[in-house]
MARDRENMAR-215590 format. One record per residue: x, y, z of N, C-alpha, C in turn; residue in one letter. Coordinates in steps of 0.02 Angstrom, whole numbers, padded with zeros to 5 digits, always signed. Last residue first. Layout:
N
XYZXYZXYZA...
This chain:
277
+07388+05551+04946+07451+05546+04909+07503+05591+04941T+07264+05444+05017+07298+05507+05012+07364+05498+04976T+07102+05372+05005+07175+05367+04997+07205+05435+04991S+06980+05376+05130+07001+05396+05064+07077+05394+05060A+06941+05231+05225+06969+05299+05221+06990+05314+05150C+06788+05144+05214+06860+05145+05202+06885+05217+05195P+06672+05153+05345+06687+05173+05276+06762+05176+05267R+06652+05130+05478+06666+05073+05436+06688+05093+05366F+06626+05258+05527+06682+05220+05555+06701+05161+05511D+06509+05287+05459+06570+05325+05443+06632+05288+05469E+06422+05202+05525+06435+05192+05454+06499+05227+05433A+06423+05263+05650+06450+05196+05643+06466+05180+05570A+06359+05383+05617+06427+05385+05642+06461+05316+05636S+06234+05336+05582+06275+05369+05531+06348+05373+05553E+06192+05286+05706+06197+05241+05648+06242+05272+05594V+06192+05404+05781+06238+05349+05799+06247+05301+05741L+06092+05478+05718+06160+05505+05720+06211+05450+05736A+05983+05395+05743+06004+05407+05674+06076+05433+05673L+05977+05409+05883+05991+05344+05853+06016+05352+05782S+05940+05541+05900+06005+05520+05924+06026+05453+05894A+05811+05529+05840+05860+05577+05814+05931+05556+05836E+05744+05431+05918+05756+05421+05846+05810+05467+05818P+05835+05412+06075+05782+05442+06034+05795+05427+05961S+05892+05251+06134+05903+05321+06117+05844+05347+06076L+05793+05143+06242+05834+05158+06183+05843+05233+06175A+05703+05120+06341+05773+05125+06361+05819+05145+06303A+05584+05109+06271+05591+05165+06318+05663+05175+06339A+05607+04990+06201+05601+05053+06164+05610+05114+06209R+05602+04900+06307+05663+04908+06268+05663+04975+06231I+05470+04915+06348+05525+04929+06395+05591+04940+06358Q+05404+04872+06233+05396+04941+06255+05450+04961+06305D+05439+04737+06235+05462+04780+06180+05458+04853+06201Y+05371+04694+06348+05444+04689+06346+05473+04735+06292A+05240+04717+06305+05265+04753+06363+05342+04752+06364S+05233+04624+06202+05227+04695+06186+05254+04738+06244R+05240+04506+06275+05294+04522+06227+05293+04596+06209A+05119+04514+06343+05182+04515+06382+05240+04532+06336R+05031+04505+06235+05030+04565+06278+05095+04570+06318K+05060+04377+06191+05075+04434+06147+05077+04499+06188V+05012+04305+06301+05083+04302+06284+05103+04361+06240V+04876+04335+06297+04914+04351+06356+04989+04352+06342A+04837+04287+06167+04832+04358+06185+04875+04377+06245P+04936+04184+06069+04898+04186+06132+04896+04258+06156D+05021+04179+05963+04959+04217+05954+04913+04216+06015D+05183+04165+05905+05141+04166+05964+05079+04208+05950L+05299+04065+05833+05246+04112+05815+05194+04109+05870L+05468+04042+05856+05402+04030+05885+05354+04085+05864N+05610+03955+05792+05569+04014+05796+05501+03995+05824G+05781+03903+05774+05712+03892+05797+05676+03958+05799S+05919+03920+05764+05885+03870+05723+05814+03854+05746Y+05919+04009+05911+05963+03970+05867+05923+03915+05832V+05771+04110+05901+05834+04094+05933+05875+04051+05885A+05637+04225+05892+05683+04180+05858+05746+04172+05899E+05461+04258+05895+05527+04260+05927+05572+04209+05893T+05324+04353+05854+05369+04301+05829+05436+04311+05864Y+05153+04385+05889+05224+04395+05906+05265+04337+05878A+05008+04466+05827+05049+04406+05833+05120+04426+05852T+04839+04529+05851+04911+04536+05841+04947+04471+05855P+04690+04470+05763+04727+04485+05824+04802+04492+05810P+04627+04553+05615+04647+04493+05651+04687+04513+05713A+04612+04657+05524+04554+04619+05545+04571+04554+05581D+04739+04719+05515+04677+04758+05513+04618+04720+05542E+04871+04677+05630+04833+04667+05569+04767+04706+05573F+05042+04679+05687+04972+04696+05696+04936+04692+05629G+05178+04593+05757+05140+04610+05697+05068+04623+05713M+05338+04598+05823+05267+04604+05838+05231+04627+05776L+05480+04504+05850+05442+04540+05799+05369+04539+05819K+05637+04485+05927+05564+04489+05936+05534+04530+05879L+05777+04375+05965+05745+04432+05933+05669+04429+05943S+05847+04320+06126+05829+04315+06055+05796+04377+06029G+05877+04336+06261+05895+04272+06229+05877+04268+06155T+05832+04446+06325+05902+04447+06304+05922+04384+06266M+05701+04500+06363+05711+04454+06307+05784+04456+06281I+05744+04661+06435+05702+04601+06428+05720+04562+06365P+05918+04700+06475+05853+04717+06448+05810+04654+06442Y+06065+04776+06549+06021+04719+06533+05952+04743+06512P+06126+04933+06477+06132+04874+06520+06085+04818+06500G+06137+05051+06412+06070+05035+06439+06072+04974+06484A+06261+05058+06355+06254+05089+06421+06185+05075+06452T+06244+05010+06227+06274+04967+06277+06261+04993+06348Y+06080+05069+06169+06153+05072+06178+06178+05024+06231P+05970+05035+06049+05978+05021+06120+06053+05019+06135L+05910+05147+05931+05966+05105+05950+05966+05098+06026V+05772+05154+05816+05804+05173+05878+05861+05124+05892Q+05682+05210+05675+05735+05167+05702+05762+05197+05767A+05542+05201+05578+05570+05235+05636+05621+05186+05666V+05531+05211+05397+05530+05176+05461+05553+05223+05516L+05527+05301+05300+05500+05235+05284+05491+05194+05348T+05585+05425+05312+05526+05410+05353+05489+05347+05329R+05705+05449+05258+05648+05451+05212+05582+05438+05248Q+05786+05423+05366+05779+05492+05343+05720+05501+05297R+05772+05283+05368+05748+05323+05425+05738+05396+05404A+05832+05248+05249+05761+05232+05259+05732+05272+05317L+05963+05293+05279+05925+05323+05224+05850+05309+05231R+06001+05208+05383+05995+05280+05395+05954+05314+05341A+06004+05086+05314+05958+05095+05370+05947+05169+05383V+06107+05117+05223+06041+05098+05199+05989+05107+05254H+06215+05136+05306+06191+05193+05268+06121+05180+05240E+06230+05005+05349+06209+05056+05397+06185+05119+05362L+06271+04945+05227+06212+04922+05263+06186+04975+05311Q+06389+05012+05191+06331+05013+05147+06267+04996+05184E+06469+04977+05301+06454+05047+05288+06392+05053+05244A+06472+04837+05282+06441+04865+05342+06424+04939+05332M+06540+04825+05161+06472+04800+05166+06436+04829+05226A+06665+04883+05199+06624+04912+05145+06551+04891+05149G+06712+04796+05304+06697+04867+05315+06652+04898+05262P+06630+04632+05303+06685+04678+05292+06663+04751+05299G+06524+04550+05337+06539+04559+05266+06595+04608+05251G+06498+04632+05485+06471+04579+05442+06487+04594+05369V+06559+04674+05631+06576+04684+05561+06554+04625+05517P+06457+04741+05753+06482+04677+05729+06496+04683+05654I+06401+04869+05776+06472+04858+05788+06499+04793+05760R+06266+04877+05760+06306+04929+05728+06381+04913+05731L+06219+04775+05839+06205+04773+05767+06250+04822+05729V+06249+04815+05969+06286+04760+05938+06280+04761+05862N+06150+04904+06003+06212+04932+05976+06258+04878+05947E+05995+04839+05940+06045+04843+05994+06109+04869+05963H+05867+04928+05864+05928+04890+05853+05972+04895+05915L+05699+04928+05836+05750+04945+05886+05809+04898+05876V+05585+04992+05718+05636+04943+05735+05683+04971+05788V+05430+04999+05645+05470+05028+05699+05520+04975+05721W+05325+05030+05515+05381+04988+05535+05425+05026+05585Y+05169+05011+05446+05208+05053+05492+05263+05008+05520L+05175+04931+05284+05157+04934+05355+05197+04987+05391P+05129+05007+05126+05178+04974+05170+05156+04980+05243R+05057+05040+05015+05020+05019+05074+05066+04986+05125T+05151+05062+04920+05113+05120+04944+05075+05104+05008A+05302+04969+04953+05233+04975+04930+05200+05037+04957D+05421+04953+05014+05420+04998+04956+05349+05009+04930K+05412+04858+05108+05426+04926+05132+05426+04977+05075L+05398+04742+05038+05338+04768+05071+05349+04839+05097I+05522+04704+04995+05481+04743+04949+05419+04772+04983R+05586+04618+05078+05595+04689+05091+05551+04733+05046A+05569+04492+05025+05528+04512+05082+05529+04587+05091R+05671+04489+04930+05601+04491+04908+05555+04514+04964E+05782+04472+05010+05773+04536+04976+05702+04544+04950L+05758+04339+05050+05761+04393+05099+05751+04461+05067R+05763+04271+04929+05702+04270+04969+05701+04326+05020G+05896+04294+04895+05843+04321+04853+05777+04323+04890S+05961+04220+04996+05969+04292+04993+05914+04324+04952V+05920+04089+04963+05903+04117+05028+05908+04194+05027K+05975+04076+04834+05904+04065+04845+05881+04098+04910E+06112+04096+04858+06075+04144+04817+06000+04137+04828E+06142+03981+04931+06149+04046+04963+06108+04098+04925I+06121+03884+04832+06081+03883+04894+06082+03951+04927Y+06219+03919+04741+06149+03918+04720+06103+03920+04781E+06339+03900+04810+06318+03968+04795+06244+03971+04776D+06318+03772+04937+06336+03795+04870+06309+03865+04858A+06377+03769+05108+06324+03769+05057+06350+03795+04990A+06457+03775+05217+06473+03724+05168+06422+03721+05111F+06410+03874+05304+06478+03880+05277+06495+03829+05223P+06286+03950+05342+06288+03890+05299+06357+03886+05265N+06304+04064+05414+06259+04014+05443+06261+03948+05405M+06388+04135+05330+06411+04120+05398+06369+04065+05430A+06304+04148+05219+06364+04106+05214+06389+04087+05283V+06211+04238+05274+06189+04172+05252+06248+04124+05244T+06289+04352+05300+06254+04319+05354+06236+04247+05335V+06332+04384+05169+06381+04368+05221+06348+04331+05279A+06208+04411+05107+06251+04357+05082+06300+04335+05136W+06164+04522+05179+06125+04460+05182+06167+04401+05158A+06263+04615+05140+06255+04596+05211+06219+04530+05216Y+06240+04623+05002+06306+04603+05028+06302+04579+05100A+06103+04665+04997+06124+04601+04968+06191+04578+04998R+06044+04730+05156+06068+04738+05087+06091+04670+05062T+05902+04714+05264+05968+04692+05243+05982+04709+05170Q+05779+04739+05316+05822+04796+05305+05890+04778+05275L+05713+04622+05342+05678+04671+05301+05723+04730+05281L+05800+04556+05433+05796+04536+05364+05764+04587+05318G+05888+04669+05544+05831+04627+05527+05828+04613+05451P+06059+04654+05584+06009+04695+05550+05951+04650+05530V+06090+04563+05736+06094+04571+05664+06043+04621+05639L+06068+04570+05876+06136+04558+05850+06143+04572+05775A+05937+04601+05918+05992+04605+05966+06061+04599+05937P+05802+04691+05864+05857+04650+05838+05917+04656+05884A+05630+04703+05868+05691+04713+05906+05744+04664+05881F+05493+04784+05785+05545+04732+05787+05603+04753+05832E+05332+04794+05728+05378+04821+05778+05430+04767+05792H+05225+04832+05599+05276+04785+05622+05323+04822+05670I+05060+04843+05536+05114+04872+05575+05160+04817+05599E+04986+04768+05453+04979+04841+05446+05030+04877+05487T+05030+04615+05371+05031+04659+05430+05021+04732+05411A+05044+04532+05265+04976+04551+05284+04973+04604+05339L+05175+04501+05253+05143+04531+05195+05073+04555+05210T+05201+04437+05374+05230+04503+05361+05194+04539+05304E+05146+04311+05358+05109+04361+05397+05137+04431+05387L+05247+04246+05286+05181+04256+05256+05143+04311+05292E+05346+04243+05383+05358+04280+05321+05292+04293+05285A+05289+04157+05476+05300+04227+05495+05311+04270+05433A+05296+04038+05403+05230+04066+05420+05237+04140+05439K+05437+04018+05392+05395+04026+05333+05328+04059+05349A+05518+03989+05500+05504+04059+05486+05453+04070+05430F+05540+03854+05511+05510+03888+05569+05493+03961+05556Y+05602+03824+05390+05535+03798+05405+05501+03838+05461D+05681+03964+05311+05683+03908+05358+05612+03887+05376A+05642+04005+05140+05642+04019+05212+05651+03956+05253Y+05640+03960+05013+05675+04022+05025+05683+04036+05099R+05560+03848+05001+05632+03837+05009+05671+03902+05023P+05416+03823+05086+05447+03873+05043+05522+03869+05052D+05292+03742+05127+05361+03719+05114+05394+03765+05063D+05164+03779+05133+05209+03812+05180+05281+03790+05171I+05107+03697+05035+05111+03770+05023+05157+03805+05072L+05113+03568+05086+05145+03583+05023+05156+03658+05015K+05037+03579+05203+05107+03558+05207+05144+03576+05143R+04912+03614+05147+04948+03660+05191+05022+03643+05195C+04877+03498+05078+04885+03562+05043+04927+03610+05084L+04870+03407+05186+04918+03396+05132+04931+03460+05092R+04767+03465+05264+04834+03457+05292+04885+03449+05237E+04662+03454+05174+04686+03521+05193+04754+03518+05227F+04647+03314+05160+04663+03355+05102+04691+03423+05122I+04612+03219+05259+04678+03248+05259+04696+03295+05202G+04476+03182+05244+04530+03133+05230+04598+03167+05221D+04377+03265+05286+04401+03273+05217+04464+03232+05203T+04288+03299+05394+04300+03230+05372+04322+03229+05299Q+04274+03419+05453+04239+03411+05389+04247+03341+05360L+04351+03396+05569+04282+03418+05575+04244+03404+05510V+04476+03355+05517+04440+03312+05565+04366+03331+05567E+04513+03463+05435+04504+03396+05406+04463+03351+05452D+04525+03560+05536+04474+03567+05484+04460+03500+05450I+04637+03511+05603+04571+03510+05637+04514+03519+05588R+04734+03534+05505+04720+03466+05527+04653+03461+05562Q+04732+03672+05496+04713+03633+05438+04696+03561+05458A+04782+03699+05624+04714+03720+05607+04689+03680+05547V+04912+03652+05614+04867+03619+05661+04794+03638+05649D+04966+03740+05516+04957+03669+05502+04908+03636+05549L+04876+03895+05501+04932+03855+05525+04915+03782+05516Q+04809+03972+05352+04802+03936+05415+04866+03901+05436P+04832+04136+05292+04847+04065+05282+04843+04029+05349K+04720+04261+05233+04763+04234+05286+04772+04160+05276R+04660+04273+05112+04690+04332+05142+04739+04312+05196I+04586+04177+05048+04659+04175+05039+04692+04239+05063A+04456+04168+05080+04473+04220+05031+04548+04223+05017Q+04459+04069+05175+04423+04055+05113+04438+04107+05059E+04528+04133+05278+04558+04074+05246+04525+04063+05177F+04435+04229+05310+04499+04251+05281+04536+04192+05249Q+04333+04148+05363+04320+04189+05303+04384+04212+05270G+04401+04099+05474+04380+04052+05421+04366+04091+05357I+04415+04219+05545+04474+04184+05520+04456+04137+05464Y+04282+04243+05578+04317+04290+05534+04380+04259+05505G+04257+04145+05669+04225+04140+05604+04257+04186+05554G+04412+04102+05754+04351+04142+05745+04321+04128+05676S+04455+03935+05806+04473+04001+05780+04408+04039+05770V+04426+03800+05841+04456+03846+05890+04488+03909+05858F+04352+03721+05765+04424+03714+05755+04463+03766+05796V+04223+03754+05801+04244+03683+05808+04319+03674+05798R+04214+03888+05773+04206+03866+05843+04232+03795+05852A+04224+03885+05632+04276+03916+05673+04274+03893+05745G+04102+03828+05598+04164+03791+05585+04220+03819+05628L+04017+03931+05642+04010+03864+05669+04074+03823+05658E+04059+04040+05564+04063+04044+05636+04060+03974+05667V+04030+03996+05436+04100+04010+05454+04108+04011+05529Q+03910+03860+05450+03928+03930+05438+04002+03939+05455T+03884+03704+05371+03911+03741+05427+03924+03813+05406L+03851+03599+05282+03799+03642+05310+03822+03679+05373A+03946+03532+05215+03933+03508+05282+03880+03549+05318A+03952+03610+05102+03925+03542+05095+03908+03511+05163D+04016+03719+05158+03946+03726+05139+03914+03658+05129E+04145+03662+05174+04107+03688+05232+04033+03692+05216R+04181+03633+05043+04173+03578+05091+04133+03600+05152R+04185+03764+04989+04141+03713+04961+04128+03657+05011R+04283+03826+05069+04214+03852+05068+04166+03799+05043K+04394+03746+05037+04370+03750+05106+04298+03774+05108L+04408+03777+04903+04391+03708+04922+04365+03706+04993E+04444+03911+04911+04383+03892+04875+04360+03822+04895A+04565+03900+04984+04508+03937+05011+04442+03917+04978G+04644+03825+04895+04633+03801+04963+04570+03833+04992F+04646+03914+04788+04613+03849+04780+04597+03820+04848F+04722+04013+04849+04653+04029+04828+04613+03965+04817E+04841+03945+04861+04806+03963+04922+04733+03982+04906W+04871+03937+04724+04859+03875+04761+04823+03890+04827A+04891+04070+04694+04836+04035+04661+04819+03970+04698A+05006+04091+04770+04945+04126+04787+04884+04092+04756Q+05095+04008+04699+05081+03994+04770+05016+04028+04791R+05100+04071+04577+05073+04003+04581+05054+03986+04652S+05161+04192+04615+05095+04192+04584+05062+04124+04589G+05286+04147+04668+05237+04181+04711+05167+04180+04682N+05328+03978+04617+05330+04050+04610+05276+04083+04652A+05403+03847+04703+05339+03872+04677+05342+03948+04674M
C-alpha cells in the first residue's frame, strides 16, 4: 500500500471511529477511559495524527460493539512489508516525533544508513532472499530517513558505540561513505552525534539498541530491539528508566567534537588508499 493510500486509510479509520463513538453517545474522554488511553489519544486517532496499537483497537471494538472492524482495519494497516512486524509501529511513531534520542551498539541506525550500507546489512540478515525483497526493505529504510530532511525535522541525538565505526559493513568503500555521511550530517547540525568508546567499558542496556521518542501532545515512548524482536514501551516508569540508562551512556560518551573527529578518522581508515606510480 502506497504511503498516500495508507494515510487515507488511517483517515477513514479515524472518521469511522468518530462516527461510531458519537453513535454510542460517548465523548473522547469517556471512550478513552474505557479503553485505557487518554481522551486526547482518541482525538488523535480520529484525526489520523496517531495510530492506535492493535490491543487498543481491539478494546475499542469491545466497547463500541463494532464486531471487530477496528481490529481488522488496524491489522491491515500495520502490515507494512517494508518493515519487520515488530518495528512497523515504531516506524510510524518516528514520523510524529518532535525529538528522537538513539543508542546504537553495533550498527549505524536506520535513519542514518546509506544505500550501500543498508543493502549490506539487509543481505546479511536475509542471505537467501531475492533482490526484489532486499530492495523493498532498503527502500523502506531510506524512505524513513526523509524525516531528517524536512523543515520540521525532529531533534535527533544519536550515540554510537565504537563498534559501529569498526565493523566493516559492505566493504571499505561502503564504510567510508557511511561514516562520511554521518560526519556530514553532524557538521550540518542536522543531528548531534557522540561515540561511546571501547575504553568506557560496560554500559547500561548492553543487550540491544534503544530509541527514545518525544511528542508534542503525547507521552514519550521507548523502543528497544534485539534479535528478531522489538518492544515498544510506553509505561511512564519504564520509559523513565530507559531515559536514565540513555543519559548514563551519553555521559560516558566522547564529546560531540571529539566524536566527530573519531568518526572522520575511522572513515579515513576505511577509505581506499590512492594508487601510486
